[in-house]
C-alpha positions, 0 to 999 in steps of 0.5 A, a space after each residue: 500500500 503506498 502512502 498518500 503524498 503530502 503537499 509541499 507546504 507540509 513537507 516544509 513544516 517537518 524534518 524527517 524525524 517529524 520535528 516541527 520546523 518553524 517558519 519565520 513570521 514575515 508580517 511584523 508591523 505594529 499597532 501603536 497607541 499614537 494617533 500618528 502611527 502607521 497602524 494606530 490603536 483603535 476600537 473596531 479597526 483590527 480583527 484576529 484570525 486564529 485556530 484553537 488547534 494552534 498553541 501560538 494562536 491560542 495565547 492571543 485568544 487568551 490575551 484578548 480575553 484577559 485584557 477584555 478586548 472582545 468588543 475592541 478586536 473582533 475574532 474569527 476561528 478557522 477550521 482546526 483541520 488544514 488540508 493542502 489548501 491550508 486554514 479554511 473558514 468553515 461551519 465546523 463547531 466554534 468556527 465560522 465564515 469570515 465576516 470581515 472579508 468573506 475569505 474562504 481560506 486564510 491564504 487569501 489574507 496573505 495574498 491580499 497583503 503580499 501577492 508574492 507571498 510563497 510561505 506557509 500560511 500561519 495563525 494568528 493573524 492580526 488584520 487591519 480592516 481599514 487598510 485590508 492588510 495583515 499587520 502582524 502574524 507573530 504571536 509574541 508580538 501580537 500579545 505585546 500589542 494586546 497587552 498595552 496598546 489597547 488599554 484605552 478600551 480594555 482592562 488597563 489594570 491587567 498587565 501580563 508583561 510587567 516591566 520588572 518581570 520582562 527578562 524572566 518572562 522572555 526567558 520562559 517564553 523563549 524556552 516554551 516557544 522553541 522546546 515545547 510549542 515546536 
């Protein structure tokens, strides 16, 4: 019995021993509180695309909840099962169609942001609804933005990245990110 060939994007994700190979996030812009910022913090302007199946996306979901930003930053969950076309918007339980752009696959957001993008489509994605582009697809940077840049609309008494603990938090995150999540 022959094995079904895996799509190229999945081959780039794993080594021969099955170890996950992380792709460097390519969209690394930032939302800032300053009104003159390229991506200024604003209620209702940003949308988070996530998957419950992804540990990196999951932490952005938690930050959004802990900071009470559900009314400030909308969110859509993709189907937890990816096929050769990648993350899809389906009617699977707790998932839904894309209410922002009507995308059928998250790859459409990547193509709208960079028509030449040829990497793996990942979650989470922080989307700017005003400019119709991905702001950021790096979870560690998204959670930092959620922690401080939206305090005017969320719970500013919750600080999940206090200044005096940042070096310790960064050390733990680096280990978890590389040794556990991977």
